[in-house]
C-alpha positions in Angstrom: 100.1 113.6 114.1 99.4 111.7 111.0 96.2 109.7 110.9 96.7 105.9 110.3 94.4 106.0 107.3 96.6 108.5 105.5 99.5 106.0 105.4 98.3 104.5 102.1 101.5 103.4 100.4 103.8 100.5 101.3 107.6 100.8 101.5 110.3 98.4 102.4 113.0 99.4 104.9 116.3 97.8 103.9 119.5 97.5 106.1 123.0 97.2 104.6 124.9 94.0 105.0 128.6 94.1 104.1 130.4 90.9 103.1 133.6 90.2 101.3 134.1 88.8 97.8 136.8 86.2 96.9 139.4 89.0 96.6 138.5 90.4 100.1 136.9 93.5 98.7 133.8 94.7 100.7 130.5 94.2 98.9 127.3 95.8 100.2 124.0 94.2 99.8 120.7 95.0 101.4 118.2 93.0 103.5 114.6 93.9 103.8 113.9 94.3 107.5 110.3 95.4 107.3 107.5 96.5 104.9 105.4 99.2 106.4 102.6 101.6 105.5 103.7 105.2 104.9 102.5 108.7 104.0 104.6 110.1 101.2 105.3 113.8 100.6 107.5 115.3 97.9 109.6 118.1 99.4 111.9 119.5 96.8 113.1 118.7 93.3 116.1 119.8 91.3 116.9 119.2 87.6 120.0 119.9 85.6 121.4 119.2 82.1 124.6 117.3 82.3 126.4 116.1 79.2 123.3 116.7 77.1 121.2 114.5 79.3 118.6 115.6 81.8 119.3 114.6 85.3 117.5 115.3 88.5 116.2 114.1 91.8 113.3 114.6 94.2 113.7 114.8 98.0 110.8 112.8 99.5 109.6 112.4 103.1 108.0 109.2 104.3 106.1 109.3 107.6 105.8 105.9 109.3 105.0 104.5 112.7 108.0 104.9 115.1 110.8 102.3 114.8 114.0 102.6 116.8 116.1 100.5 114.4 116.0 102.7 111.3 119.2 104.8 110.6 120.7 106.9 107.8 122.7 103.9 106.4 119.5 102.2 105.4 117.5 102.7 102.2 113.9 102.6 101.2 112.4 100.5 98.5 109.1 101.7 96.9 107.6 100.1 93.8 110.9 98.5 93.0 112.8 101.8 93.2 115.7 102.2 95.6 116.0 105.5 97.5 118.9 106.4 99.8 118.0 107.8 103.3 119.8 111.2 103.3 119.4 112.3 107.0 118.9 110.6 110.3 115.2 109.7 110.8 113.3 112.2 112.9 111.2 111.2 115.9 108.3 113.6 115.6 107.8 115.5 118.8 110.1 113.0 120.6 107.0 110.9 121.5 108.1 107.7 119.8 104.9 107.5 117.8 105.9 108.7 114.3 109.1 108.8 112.3 109.9 111.0 109.3 112.4 109.5 106.8 113.9 111.8 104.2 115.1 110.1 101.0 116.7 111.1 97.7 114.9 109.8 94.6 116.6 110.0 91.2 114.4 111.1 88.4 
């Protein structure tokens, strides 16, 4: 169990909203549903050289208080940077107290 004081950063949880443009093409935008305190952990990082440019990403984990509405279609916004949720959020120990959210952060 994560102590409340260890959740020292703030993240925004954003849900997708799909609308249609004038031509009927689906357009996805995101709505901030909540801004919550979180504990952040970097789990893995990969780098590659593609077309003479360095690319890479970091897999991060955010631990927050339990919420039943977050799903893998949402994204996380931290310090203006958008990160895609890459797996269904995990209810730690099935006790509905904590939620782990895994995201992919481009370098």
